[in-house]
TIROZA-464319 format. One record per residue: chain; x, y, z of N, C-alpha, C in turn; residue in three letters; residue number from 1. Coordinates in steps of 0.02 Angstrom, whole numbers, plus 50000, padded with zeros to 5 digits. Atoms other than C-alpha are relative to their C-alpha. Layout:
<loro chaine="A" n_x="X" n_y="Y" n_z="Z" ca_x="X" ca_y="Y" ca_z="Z" c_x="X" c_y="Y" c_z="Z" residu="ALA" num="NUM"/>
...
END
This chain:
<loro chaine="A" n_x="49970" n_y="50055" n_z="50016" ca_x="52149" ca_y="53023" ca_z="49380" c_x="50012" c_y="49939" c_z="50048" residu="MET" num="1"/>
<loro chaine="A" n_x="50011" n_y="50055" n_z="49954" ca_x="52122" ca_y="52904" ca_z="49521" c_x="49926" c_y="49946" c_z="49955" residu="ALA" num="2"/>
<loro chaine="A" n_x="50054" n_y="50038" n_z="50031" ca_x="51954" ca_y="52861" ca_z="49445" c_x="50016" c_y="49987" c_z="49924" residu="GLN" num="3"/>
<loro chaine="A" n_x="49976" n_y="50001" n_z="50067" ca_x="52039" ca_y="52865" ca_z="49249" c_x="50023" c_y="49916" c_z="50013" residu="THR" num="4"/>
<loro chaine="A" n_x="49955" n_y="50058" n_z="49999" ca_x="52165" ca_y="52727" ca_z="49312" c_x="49937" c_y="49924" c_z="50025" residu="LYS" num="5"/>
<loro chaine="A" n_x="50042" n_y="50043" n_z="49987" ca_x="52013" ca_y="52614" ca_z="49391" c_x="49949" c_y="49967" c_z="49937" residu="SER" num="6"/>
<loro chaine="A" n_x="50034" n_y="50022" n_z="50075" ca_x="51914" ca_y="52629" ca_z="49226" c_x="50040" c_y="49953" c_z="49943" residu="THR" num="7"/>
<loro chaine="A" n_x="49956" n_y="50035" n_z="50035" ca_x="52058" ca_y="52571" ca_z="49126" c_x="50000" c_y="49933" c_z="50042" residu="THR" num="8"/>
<loro chaine="A" n_x="49979" n_y="50060" n_z="49960" ca_x="52106" ca_y="52434" ca_z="49249" c_x="49902" c_y="49949" c_z="49994" residu="GLN" num="9"/>
<loro chaine="A" n_x="50077" n_y="50032" n_z="50009" ca_x="51896" ca_y="52383" ca_z="49251" c_x="49994" c_y="49980" c_z="49909" residu="LYS" num="10"/>
<loro chaine="A" n_x="50007" n_y="50019" n_z="50075" ca_x="51913" ca_y="52376" ca_z="49051" c_x="50037" c_y="49949" c_z="49979" residu="ALA" num="11"/>
<loro chaine="A" n_x="49945" n_y="50062" n_z="50023" ca_x="52063" ca_y="52279" ca_z="49033" c_x="49985" c_y="49933" c_z="50035" residu="ALA" num="12"/>
<loro chaine="A" n_x="50011" n_y="50058" n_z="49991" ca_x="51995" ca_y="52154" ca_z="49153" c_x="49932" c_y="49972" c_z="49984" residu="ALA" num="13"/>
<loro chaine="A" n_x="50045" n_y="50038" n_z="50040" ca_x="51819" ca_y="52132" ca_z="49066" c_x="50038" c_y="49969" c_z="49935" residu="SER" num="14"/>
<loro chaine="A" n_x="49975" n_y="50034" n_z="50060" ca_x="51909" ca_y="52097" ca_z="48902" c_x="50054" c_y="49945" c_z="50015" residu="GLN" num="15"/>
<loro chaine="A" n_x="49979" n_y="50071" n_z="49981" ca_x="52008" ca_y="51973" ca_z="48994" c_x="49949" c_y="49924" c_z="50003" residu="LYS" num="16"/>
<loro chaine="A" n_x="50061" n_y="50040" n_z="49994" ca_x="51854" ca_y="51891" ca_z="49048" c_x="49953" c_y="49969" c_z="49944" residu="SER" num="17"/>
<loro chaine="A" n_x="50031" n_y="50046" n_z="50059" ca_x="51769" ca_y="51881" ca_z="48892" c_x="50031" c_y="49983" c_z="49949" residu="SER" num="18"/>
<loro chaine="A" n_x="49957" n_y="50045" n_z="50038" ca_x="51899" ca_y="51809" ca_z="48794" c_x="50007" c_y="49948" c_z="50014" residu="SER" num="19"/>
<loro chaine="A" n_x="49979" n_y="50063" n_z="49962" ca_x="51902" ca_y="51684" ca_z="48920" c_x="49944" c_y="49963" c_z="49986" residu="GLN" num="20"/>
<loro chaine="A" n_x="50069" n_y="50027" n_z="49996" ca_x="51716" ca_y="51641" ca_z="48924" c_x="49981" c_y="49951" c_z="49936" residu="VAL" num="21"/>
<loro chaine="A" n_x="50024" n_y="50054" n_z="50059" ca_x="51705" ca_y="51546" ca_z="48753" c_x="50050" c_y="49933" c_z="49999" residu="GLY" num="22"/>
<loro chaine="A" n_x="49941" n_y="50070" n_z="49998" ca_x="51860" ca_y="51439" ca_z="48784" c_x="50007" c_y="49970" c_z="50064" residu="THR" num="23"/>
<loro chaine="A" n_x="50015" n_y="50040" n_z="49953" ca_x="51800" ca_y="51400" ca_z="48939" c_x="50052" c_y="50008" c_z="50080" residu="ASN" num="24"/>
<loro chaine="A" n_x="49912" n_y="49953" n_z="49959" ca_x="51989" ca_y="51511" ca_z="49026" c_x="50026" c_y="49939" c_z="49994" residu="GLY" num="25"/>
<loro chaine="A" n_x="49928" n_y="50060" n_z="50003" ca_x="52092" ca_y="51353" ca_z="48960" c_x="50024" c_y="50003" c_z="49928" residu="THR" num="26"/>
<loro chaine="A" n_x="49971" n_y="49999" n_z="50078" ca_x="52103" ca_y="51412" ca_z="48774" c_x="49969" c_y="49964" c_z="49963" residu="GLY" num="27"/>
<loro chaine="A" n_x="50048" n_y="50027" n_z="50024" ca_x="51982" ca_y="51262" ca_z="48730" c_x="49954" c_y="50001" c_z="49983" residu="PHE" num="28"/>
<loro chaine="A" n_x="50062" n_y="49997" n_z="50039" ca_x="51824" ca_y="51282" ca_z="48624" c_x="49970" c_y="49932" c_z="50003" residu="ILE" num="29"/>
<loro chaine="A" n_x="50033" n_y="50095" n_z="49999" ca_x="51724" ca_y="51129" ca_z="48686" c_x="49969" c_y="49981" c_z="49925" residu="PRO" num="30"/>
<loro chaine="A" n_x="50046" n_y="50034" n_z="50044" ca_x="51599" ca_y="51135" ca_z="48541" c_x="50044" c_y="49987" c_z="49935" residu="ASN" num="31"/>
<loro chaine="A" n_x="49973" n_y="50006" n_z="50053" ca_x="51720" ca_y="51139" ca_z="48408" c_x="50059" c_y="49931" c_z="49986" residu="SER" num="32"/>
<loro chaine="A" n_x="49994" n_y="50056" n_z="49998" ca_x="51814" ca_y="51003" ca_z="48466" c_x="49983" c_y="49940" c_z="49969" residu="ALA" num="33"/>
<loro chaine="A" n_x="50034" n_y="50053" n_z="50034" ca_x="51706" ca_y="50855" ca_z="48433" c_x="49917" c_y="50007" c_z="49950" residu="ILE" num="34"/>
<loro chaine="A" n_x="50058" n_y="50013" n_z="50029" ca_x="51585" ca_y="50868" ca_z="48303" c_x="49946" c_y="49949" c_z="50013" residu="PRO" num="35"/>
<loro chaine="A" n_x="50085" n_y="50073" n_z="49989" ca_x="51398" ca_y="50801" ca_z="48348" c_x="49962" c_y="50004" c_z="49928" residu="ILE" num="36"/>
<loro chaine="A" n_x="50035" n_y="50013" n_z="50068" ca_x="51325" ca_y="50738" ca_z="48197" c_x="49923" c_y="49985" c_z="50012" residu="PRO" num="37"/>
<loro chaine="A" n_x="50070" n_y="49989" n_z="49978" ca_x="51143" ca_y="50792" ca_z="48231" c_x="49955" c_y="49946" c_z="49972" residu="VAL" num="38"/>
<loro chaine="A" n_x="50052" n_y="50051" n_z="50054" ca_x="51062" ca_y="50700" ca_z="48081" c_x="49993" c_y="49935" c_z="50024" residu="THR" num="39"/>
<loro chaine="A" n_x="50006" n_y="50067" n_z="49987" ca_x="51126" ca_y="50539" ca_z="48114" c_x="49992" c_y="49965" c_z="50069" residu="ASP" num="40"/>
<loro chaine="A" n_x="50007" n_y="50016" n_z="49949" ca_x="51108" ca_y="50554" ca_z="48295" c_x="49920" c_y="49985" c_z="50006" residu="THR" num="41"/>
<loro chaine="A" n_x="50078" n_y="49988" n_z="50005" ca_x="50921" ca_y="50588" ca_z="48268" c_x="49980" c_y="49954" c_z="49958" residu="MET" num="42"/>
<loro chaine="A" n_x="50015" n_y="50060" n_z="50049" ca_x="50918" ca_y="50459" ca_z="48138" c_x="49992" c_y="49924" c_z="50046" residu="GLN" num="43"/>
<loro chaine="A" n_x="50000" n_y="50065" n_z="49948" ca_x="50981" ca_y="50323" ca_z="48276" c_x="49938" c_y="50004" c_z="50058" residu="PHE" num="44"/>
<loro chaine="A" n_x="50040" n_y="50010" n_z="49941" ca_x="50864" ca_y="50371" ca_z="48405" c_x="49942" c_y="49994" c_z="49965" residu="GLY" num="45"/>
<loro chaine="A" n_x="50075" n_y="50014" n_z="49997" ca_x="50706" ca_y="50370" ca_z="48295" c_x="49996" c_y="49934" c_z="49964" residu="ALA" num="46"/>
<loro chaine="A" n_x="49994" n_y="50076" n_z="50029" ca_x="50768" ca_y="50183" ca_z="48221" c_x="50001" c_y="49965" c_z="50055" residu="VAL" num="47"/>
<loro chaine="A" n_x="49991" n_y="50032" n_z="49947" ca_x="50806" ca_y="50134" ca_z="48394" c_x="49925" c_y="49999" c_z="50032" residu="SER" num="48"/>
<loro chaine="A" n_x="50065" n_y="49979" n_z="49985" ca_x="50632" ca_y="50204" ca_z="48451" c_x="49955" c_y="49952" c_z="49985" residu="MET" num="49"/>
<loro chaine="A" n_x="50035" n_y="50043" n_z="50028" ca_x="50552" ca_y="50104" ca_z="48326" c_x="49983" c_y="49933" c_z="50021" residu="LYS" num="50"/>
<loro chaine="A" n_x="49989" n_y="50052" n_z="49983" ca_x="50622" ca_y="49953" ca_z="48373" c_x="49977" c_y="49969" c_z="50066" residu="HIS" num="51"/>
<loro chaine="A" n_x="50021" n_y="50035" n_z="49935" ca_x="50582" ca_y="49957" ca_z="48555" c_x="49938" c_y="50005" c_z="50008" residu="PHE" num="52"/>
<loro chaine="A" n_x="50066" n_y="50013" n_z="50008" ca_x="50399" ca_y="49995" ca_z="48506" c_x="49990" c_y="49949" c_z="49993" residu="MET" num="53"/>
<loro chaine="A" n_x="50019" n_y="50064" n_z="50029" ca_x="50402" ca_y="49835" ca_z="48412" c_x="49993" c_y="49942" c_z="50045" residu="GLU" num="54"/>
<loro chaine="A" n_x="49998" n_y="50062" n_z="49950" ca_x="50472" ca_y="49735" ca_z="48542" c_x="49957" c_y="50028" c_z="50057" residu="ALA" num="55"/>
<loro chaine="A" n_x="50061" n_y="49983" n_z="49948" ca_x="50353" ca_y="49827" ca_z="48668" c_x="49935" c_y="49959" c_z="49982" residu="SER" num="56"/>
<loro chaine="A" n_x="50066" n_y="50027" n_z="50007" ca_x="50206" ca_y="49785" ca_z="48583" c_x="50008" c_y="49917" c_z="49979" residu="GLN" num="57"/>
<loro chaine="A" n_x="50002" n_y="50072" n_z="50010" ca_x="50264" ca_y="49607" ca_z="48533" c_x="49993" c_y="49959" c_z="50074" residu="ASP" num="58"/>
<loro chaine="A" n_x="49985" n_y="50028" n_z="49929" ca_x="50295" ca_y="49584" ca_z="48715" c_x="49933" c_y="50006" c_z="50038" residu="MET" num="59"/>
<loro chaine="A" n_x="50067" n_y="49985" n_z="49992" ca_x="50134" ca_y="49648" ca_z="48743" c_x="49946" c_y="49950" c_z="49985" residu="ALA" num="60"/>
<loro chaine="A" n_x="50048" n_y="50074" n_z="50029" ca_x="50034" ca_y="49516" ca_z="48635" c_x="50031" c_y="49957" c_z="50032" residu="LYS" num="61"/>
<loro chaine="A" n_x="49973" n_y="50069" n_z="49964" ca_x="50144" ca_y="49375" ca_z="48712" c_x="49946" c_y="50012" c_z="50068" residu="PHE" num="62"/>
<loro chaine="A" n_x="50024" n_y="50017" n_z="49938" ca_x="50092" ca_y="49426" ca_z="48887" c_x="49911" c_y="49986" c_z="49989" residu="TYR" num="63"/>
<loro chaine="A" n_x="50076" n_y="50028" n_z="50001" ca_x="49906" ca_y="49418" ca_z="48826" c_x="49958" c_y="49941" c_z="49967" residu="ASN" num="64"/>
<loro chaine="A" n_x="50000" n_y="50092" n_z="50005" ca_x="49922" ca_y="49250" ca_z="48758" c_x="49997" c_y="49970" c_z="50054" residu="ARG" num="65"/>
<loro chaine="A" n_x="49990" n_y="50045" n_z="49950" ca_x="49996" ca_y="49178" ca_z="48881" c_x="49954" c_y="49998" c_z="50065" residu="ARG" num="66"/>
<loro chaine="A" n_x="50050" n_y="49998" n_z="49947" ca_x="49873" ca_y="49247" ca_z="49001" c_x="49924" c_y="49964" c_z="49981" residu="LEU" num="67"/>
<loro chaine="A" n_x="50069" n_y="50062" n_z="50047" ca_x="49731" ca_y="49166" ca_z="48893" c_x="50013" c_y="49955" c_z="50004" residu="ARG" num="68"/>
<loro chaine="A" n_x="49997" n_y="50070" n_z="49986" ca_x="49816" ca_y="49007" ca_z="48909" c_x="49997" c_y="49981" c_z="50070" residu="LYS" num="69"/>
<loro chaine="A" n_x="50001" n_y="50013" n_z="49936" ca_x="49849" ca_y="49016" ca_z="49083" c_x="49931" c_y="49994" c_z="50031" residu="ASP" num="70"/>
<loro chaine="A" n_x="50072" n_y="50001" n_z="49970" ca_x="49671" ca_y="49053" ca_z="49125" c_x="49961" c_y="49929" c_z="49977" residu="ILE" num="71"/>
<loro chaine="A" n_x="50023" n_y="50042" n_z="50043" ca_x="49629" ca_y="48906" ca_z="49004" c_x="50009" c_y="49947" c_z="50042" residu="SER" num="72"/>
<loro chaine="A" n_x="49938" n_y="50054" n_z="49947" ca_x="49739" ca_y="48793" ca_z="49097" c_x="49948" c_y="49994" c_z="50070" residu="PHE" num="73"/>
<loro chaine="A" n_x="50020" n_y="50004" n_z="49931" ca_x="49662" ca_y="48847" ca_z="49259" c_x="49942" c_y="49964" c_z="49992" residu="MET" num="74"/>
<loro chaine="A" n_x="50060" n_y="50020" n_z="50000" ca_x="49483" ca_y="48814" ca_z="49212" c_x="50000" c_y="49927" c_z="49975" residu="SER" num="75"/>
<loro chaine="A" n_x="49994" n_y="50065" n_z="50003" ca_x="49531" ca_y="48649" ca_z="49137" c_x="50031" c_y="49959" c_z="50064" residu="GLU" num="76"/>
<loro chaine="A" n_x="49991" n_y="50012" n_z="49936" ca_x="49605" ca_y="48613" ca_z="49286" c_x="49946" c_y="49983" c_z="50067" residu="LEU" num="77"/>
<loro chaine="A" n_x="50059" n_y="49977" n_z="49965" ca_x="49463" ca_y="48651" ca_z="49381" c_x="49944" c_y="49933" c_z="49979" residu="GLY" num="78"/>
<loro chaine="A" n_x="50063" n_y="50073" n_z="50039" ca_x="49348" ca_y="48503" ca_z="49279" c_x="50059" c_y="49933" c_z="50009" residu="THR" num="79"/>
<loro chaine="A" n_x="49960" n_y="50055" n_z="49968" ca_x="49494" ca_y="48363" ca_z="49325" c_x="49975" c_y="49963" c_z="50041" residu="CYS" num="80"/>
<loro chaine="A" n_x="50042" n_y="50065" n_z="49973" ca_x="49403" ca_y="48200" ca_z="49378" c_x="50069" c_y="49987" c_z="50047" residu="LYS" num="81"/>
<loro chaine="A" n_x="49945" n_y="50051" n_z="49959" ca_x="49577" ca_y="48121" ca_z="49477" c_x="50056" c_y="50032" c_z="49981" residu="SER" num="82"/>
<loro chaine="A" n_x="49922" n_y="49972" n_z="49984" ca_x="49751" ca_y="48176" ca_z="49526" c_x="50034" c_y="49997" c_z="49950" residu="PRO" num="83"/>
<loro chaine="A" n_x="49954" n_y="50003" n_z="50034" ca_x="49819" ca_y="48097" ca_z="49395" c_x="49969" c_y="50050" c_z="49933" residu="GLN" num="84"/>
<loro chaine="A" n_x="50046" n_y="49942" n_z="50069" ca_x="49699" ca_y="48204" ca_z="49240" c_x="50039" c_y="50067" c_z="50040" residu="GLN" num="85"/>
<loro chaine="A" n_x="50010" n_y="49929" n_z="49982" ca_x="49743" ca_y="48349" ca_z="49352" c_x="50089" c_y="50024" c_z="49996" residu="GLY" num="86"/>
<loro chaine="A" n_x="49930" n_y="50005" n_z="50033" ca_x="49943" ca_y="48315" ca_z="49337" c_x="50009" c_y="50017" c_z="49936" residu="ALA" num="87"/>
<loro chaine="A" n_x="50004" n_y="49989" n_z="50086" ca_x="49919" ca_y="48285" ca_z="49159" c_x="50005" c_y="50051" c_z="49969" residu="ALA" num="88"/>
<loro chaine="A" n_x="50038" n_y="49917" n_z="50019" ca_x="49837" ca_y="48460" ca_z="49146" c_x="50069" c_y="50055" c_z="50019" residu="VAL" num="89"/>
<loro chaine="A" n_x="49944" n_y="49968" n_z="49976" ca_x="49978" ca_y="48536" ca_z="49249" c_x="50063" c_y="50007" c_z="49962" residu="TRP" num="90"/>
<loro chaine="A" n_x="49935" n_y="50021" n_z="50065" ca_x="50123" ca_y="48459" ca_z="49154" c_x="50008" c_y="50039" c_z="49937" residu="PHE" num="91"/>
<loro chaine="A" n_x="50005" n_y="49979" n_z="50066" ca_x="50071" ca_y="48498" ca_z="48980" c_x="49993" c_y="50075" c_z="50004" residu="ARG" num="92"/>
<loro chaine="A" n_x="49977" n_y="49928" n_z="49990" ca_x="50050" ca_y="48690" ca_z="49056" c_x="50051" c_y="50013" c_z="49999" residu="ALA" num="93"/>
<loro chaine="A" n_x="49919" n_y="49989" n_z="49990" ca_x="50213" ca_y="48684" ca_z="49123" c_x="50039" c_y="50013" c_z="49921" residu="ALA" num="94"/>
<loro chaine="A" n_x="49977" n_y="49994" n_z="50056" ca_x="50271" ca_y="48623" ca_z="48962" c_x="50002" c_y="50048" c_z="49941" residu="SER" num="95"/>
<loro chaine="A" n_x="50021" n_y="49966" n_z="50086" ca_x="50185" ca_y="48726" ca_z="48823" c_x="50023" c_y="50072" c_z="50029" residu="GLU" num="96"/>
<loro chaine="A" n_x="49951" n_y="49932" n_z="49970" ca_x="50240" ca_y="48883" ca_z="48954" c_x="50070" c_y="50016" c_z="49993" residu="ALA" num="97"/>
<loro chaine="A" n_x="49913" n_y="50004" n_z="50013" ca_x="50424" ca_y="48840" ca_z="48945" c_x="50014" c_y="50008" c_z="49917" residu="ALA" num="98"/>
<loro chaine="A" n_x="49994" n_y="49991" n_z="50083" ca_x="50419" ca_y="48832" ca_z="48735" c_x="49990" c_y="50063" c_z="49989" residu="HIS" num="99"/>
<loro chaine="A" n_x="50022" n_y="49940" n_z="50014" ca_x="50309" ca_y="48993" ca_z="48740" c_x="50057" c_y="50048" c_z="50014" residu="ASP" num="100"/>
<loro chaine="A" n_x="49958" n_y="49945" n_z="49973" ca_x="50427" ca_y="49082" ca_z="48846" c_x="50071" c_y="50004" c_z="49956" residu="TYR" num="101"/>
<loro chaine="A" n_x="49934" n_y="50004" n_z="50030" ca_x="50582" ca_y="49018" ca_z="48749" c_x="49985" c_y="50028" c_z="49910" residu="VAL" num="102"/>
<loro chaine="A" n_x="50015" n_y="49963" n_z="50075" ca_x="50501" ca_y="49063" ca_z="48578" c_x="49989" c_y="50090" c_z="50008" residu="ASP" num="103"/>
<loro chaine="A" n_x="50000" n_y="49925" n_z="49994" ca_x="50465" ca_y="49231" ca_z="48636" c_x="50072" c_y="50043" c_z="50009" residu="GLN" num="104"/>
<loro chaine="A" n_x="49941" n_y="49977" n_z="49978" ca_x="50635" ca_y="49266" ca_z="48710" c_x="50047" c_y="49996" c_z="49918" residu="LEU" num="105"/>
<loro chaine="A" n_x="49970" n_y="49986" n_z="50087" ca_x="50684" ca_y="49220" ca_z="48526" c_x="49980" c_y="50042" c_z="49957" residu="ASP" num="106"/>
<loro chaine="A" n_x="50021" n_y="49948" n_z="50025" ca_x="50586" ca_y="49328" ca_z="48447" c_x="50036" c_y="50074" c_z="50040" residu="ARG" num="107"/>
<loro chaine="A" n_x="49973" n_y="49943" n_z="49991" ca_x="50655" ca_y="49472" ca_z="48550" c_x="50062" c_y="50007" c_z="49990" residu="PHE" num="108"/>
<loro chaine="A" n_x="49909" n_y="50017" n_z="50023" ca_x="50821" ca_y="49416" ca_z="48515" c_x="50008" c_y="50040" c_z="49917" residu="VAL" num="109"/>
<loro chaine="A" n_x="50011" n_y="49995" n_z="50080" ca_x="50768" ca_y="49435" ca_z="48344" c_x="49992" c_y="50068" c_z="49987" residu="ALA" num="110"/>
<loro chaine="A" n_x="50016" n_y="49920" n_z="50001" ca_x="50716" ca_y="49602" ca_z="48366" c_x="50046" c_y="50053" c_z="50009" residu="ILE" num="111"/>
<loro chaine="A" n_x="49949" n_y="49969" n_z="49972" ca_x="50851" ca_y="49678" ca_z="48467" c_x="50074" c_y="49991" c_z="49926" residu="THR" num="112"/>
<loro chaine="A" n_x="49953" n_y="50037" n_z="50036" ca_x="50985" ca_y="49583" ca_z="48333" c_x="49971" c_y="50029" c_z="49930" residu="LEU" num="113"/>
<loro chaine="A" n_x="50032" n_y="49973" n_z="50069" ca_x="50875" ca_y="49673" ca_z="48180" c_x="50026" c_y="50072" c_z="50007" residu="ASP" num="114"/>
<loro chaine="A" n_x="49993" n_y="49941" n_z="50007" ca_x="50885" ca_y="49840" ca_z="48263" c_x="50076" c_y="50019" c_z="50007" residu="SER" num="115"/>
<loro chaine="A" n_x="49917" n_y="50001" n_z="49989" ca_x="51100" ca_y="49835" ca_z="48311" c_x="50019" c_y="49996" c_z="49896" residu="SER" num="116"/>
<loro chaine="A" n_x="49978" n_y="50008" n_z="50053" ca_x="51108" ca_y="49767" ca_z="48129" c_x="49987" c_y="50040" c_z="49945" residu="SER" num="117"/>
<loro chaine="A" n_x="50023" n_y="49947" n_z="50057" ca_x="51013" ca_y="49898" ca_z="48016" c_x="50039" c_y="50059" c_z="50016" residu="SER" num="118"/>
<loro chaine="A" n_x="49955" n_y="49940" n_z="49997" ca_x="51136" ca_y="50040" ca_z="48082" c_x="50055" c_y="49998" c_z="49945" residu="GLU" num="119"/>
END
């Protein structure tokens, strides 16, 4: 008789625990409360990755162009015959670099805004 009673108690306990497993013990089923739009999420991820890659490639091209210009200015600076000539090259290089960085920032912002507006 004791064996039958303990078996019945175990069965009742296992039914309780199995009914609480899906509801997280609170009566709340997490997966049914918030629908997850898988297709939209995947599309957003693909579009975001496309724009991230585009921005990364644009930045890499910019770094390549700037490095070539910087090397060119350095070699030009090495051929200067006077301090005035050197200062003129240095100021031109600084001005051109500043303009290039501003233009690149504008391009980067345009790519970023384009990615956020296409959604």
